[in-house]
Steps between C-alpha positions, in 0.01 A plus 500: 500500500260222445131548499263229421174685470559635155798725568860438455634156418843405607773518243579134531156385404470744217827393339441133548452301183338160502777240492491185299504184708865403547603138543602397849877468498534332839587133532251296696705245696210337683451216245875443494514467879201263494670273247828504694324402824325211327831379355665529840230285657527242222876472542474480878258208469692324221853533642466235773359257243819515292701295749464136589244494779650245740686689774841339541811620681763411239864436586770726353763410241781665303389331174408720204140537385393280206311640202221304334271573206207287618291512815656241732318247713567569865452247776492663844541338840405717796624479857222254591599257224202576275574461128370739232525487121491863398245619762287185525551286810534129426585190697858383464373174344323699225821664374579223250155483333477880479846533344429216258183683392706817450754301297215393267455867406857511371670680789856372534674800654664525839284467811582736784472401864437769762541363852482694823833513682355306796347226284620151583773380262321166467186669372695689235674180392168310486357769268814496286473120473141526383593764243770265372250212498266710282775524240644845565878502535565873486437657843584835651497612863374854558686715752534868583807689383738522796562855617863604547556637847 
């Protein structure tokens, strides 16, 4: 029924009125997905940085976890006997001057010691003696929560 050379025109075209431009009512999720992927990458990169960086195999204990309002100073001793304040490796003889410098800033909270389970007891005691020599009397030993079996 359709002729294009000047004859009949289909009913659909004849009855068609020009429509006003309607707004697109679809949601474009592409920008949302892009933002979510960027956030995922940021969190994947930042998550490992949130823990203390010295890898130590901590012993287990039944003691309850302590809560603290301030960021504690952590001294770590790895399985090779290397000593770290926070994540900075230092010589065992430099523990006293470093802690005395920290004391000058007004820090007088508890100092936590993280020692690998295979670390020599004498090394841990030598570090504890130096912490005491620097004027800190409040020490804490960090362990893992013991799992009930």
